[in-house]
C-alpha positions as CSV (number, residue, x, y, z in Angstrom):
1,L,155.4,-56.3,292.9
2,L,154.5,-58.1,296.2
3,A,152.2,-61.0,295.8
4,G,150.1,-59.8,298.4
5,Q,148.8,-56.9,296.4
6,F,146.4,-59.2,294.4
7,K,144.0,-61.7,294.8
8,I,141.0,-63.3,293.2
9,I,137.9,-63.7,295.1
10,P,136.4,-67.1,294.4
11,P,132.6,-67.6,293.6
12,D,130.5,-68.5,296.3
13,N,128.6,-71.0,294.4
14,P,128.0,-72.9,291.0
15,V,126.5,-70.3,288.4
16,I,123.0,-71.2,287.0
17,G,123.0,-70.5,283.2
18,V,119.3,-71.2,281.2
19,I,119.3,-72.4,277.8
20,G,119.2,-69.7,275.4
21,K,120.0,-66.8,277.9
22,G,123.0,-65.0,278.8
23,V,124.9,-65.9,281.9
24,T,128.0,-64.2,283.9
25,L,130.9,-66.1,285.1
26,P,132.2,-63.9,287.8
27,C,135.7,-63.4,288.5
28,Q,136.9,-60.2,290.4
29,L,140.2,-59.3,291.0
30,E,141.2,-57.7,294.4
31,A,143.8,-55.2,293.6
32,K,144.9,-51.6,294.7
33,T,145.7,-50.8,290.9
34,T,145.0,-53.0,287.9
35,P,147.9,-53.0,285.7
36,E,147.0,-52.2,281.9
37,R,149.5,-55.0,280.8
38,L,146.7,-57.4,282.0
39,F,146.3,-61.1,280.7
40,V,143.2,-62.6,281.1
41,Q,142.3,-65.9,279.7
42,W,139.0,-67.9,280.6
43,I,139.4,-72.0,280.0
44,F,136.7,-74.3,279.6
45,I,137.7,-77.8,281.1
46,G,135.4,-80.3,279.5
47,K,135.6,-84.1,279.9
48,S,137.9,-84.5,277.0
49,Q,139.2,-81.2,276.2
50,R,140.3,-77.7,277.2
51,I,139.0,-74.8,275.0
52,F,140.7,-71.5,275.3
53,V,137.1,-69.6,275.5
54,T,138.6,-66.0,275.2
55,T,141.5,-64.1,275.8
56,Y,142.5,-60.8,276.8
57,D,145.8,-59.4,276.1
58,G,146.7,-55.9,277.2
59,K,150.2,-55.9,275.6
60,N,148.2,-56.1,272.4
61,K,146.8,-52.5,272.1
62,Q,145.3,-53.1,268.4
63,N,143.4,-56.5,268.8
64,P,143.6,-57.6,272.5
65,I,140.7,-60.2,272.5
66,S,140.8,-63.7,270.7
67,E,138.0,-66.0,271.2
68,D,137.7,-69.7,270.2
69,E,135.5,-70.4,267.2
70,T,133.3,-72.7,269.5
71,Y,132.3,-69.6,271.3
72,Q,132.5,-67.1,268.3
73,G,130.2,-64.0,269.0
74,R,129.1,-65.3,272.2
75,T,131.8,-64.0,274.8
76,N,132.2,-60.5,276.4
77,F,134.5,-59.0,279.0
78,F,133.5,-56.1,280.9
79,Q,136.5,-53.9,279.6
80,T,135.0,-50.8,281.1
81,E,135.3,-52.4,284.7
82,F,138.7,-53.6,284.2
83,N,140.1,-51.0,286.3
84,K,138.0,-52.3,289.3
85,G,139.3,-55.7,288.7
86,N,136.2,-57.0,287.3
87,M,137.8,-59.9,284.8
88,S,134.1,-61.8,284.7
89,L,133.0,-63.5,281.4
90,H,130.0,-62.6,279.7
91,L,128.3,-65.6,277.8
92,K,125.4,-65.0,275.6
93,N,123.0,-67.7,274.5
94,V,123.5,-70.3,276.7
95,M,123.8,-74.0,275.4
96,L,123.7,-77.3,277.2
97,S,127.3,-77.8,275.9
98,D,128.3,-75.0,278.1
99,E,127.9,-76.8,281.3
100,G,131.0,-77.5,283.1
101,K,134.0,-75.9,284.9
102,Y,135.6,-72.7,283.5
103,T,139.0,-71.4,284.9
104,C,139.4,-67.4,285.1
105,N,143.3,-67.1,284.7
106,I,144.9,-63.9,285.5
107,F,148.6,-62.7,284.6
108,L,150.0,-59.6,285.7
109,E,153.5,-58.7,285.5
110,N,155.1,-61.4,288.0
111,W,152.0,-62.7,289.3
112,Y,149.5,-65.4,288.6
113,D,146.5,-66.9,289.9
114,E,143.2,-68.6,288.7
115,V,139.9,-69.4,290.3
116,V,137.4,-72.0,289.1
117,V,133.8,-71.2,288.1
118,D,130.9,-74.2,288.1
119,L,128.3,-73.6,285.3
120,N,125.2,-75.5,285.7
121,V,123.0,-75.3,282.7
122,A,119.1,-75.6,283.4
123,G,116.3,-75.8,280.6
124,E,113.6,-73.0,280.3
125,W,111.2,-73.0,283.1
126,N,107.5,-72.4,281.6
């Protein structure tokens, strides 16, 4: 495969999440075709730690998704849109502690790339 077949379209600006609401962290792969043996990993990069938020491993047919306990039950991939290159992460019930940088890491056969998404968390506006 030629490396030029794939690229990740970076987000324009930080994503704003509102406490208690859901938010989507964008990660769009531009590809002619998306291989089934896809490996996508979202990593939270905090001040003192890295958390492997959620991982999709296309090689593992039985149980492709694993989620860190810190984010248990709060993450979703848009699996029906993987074939369109949508590797975005949906995060439910945003908390203040979710604020920070997230990287979307994509591994395809012999190609790898990542993109950084900044999540800013805001309080409820009443």
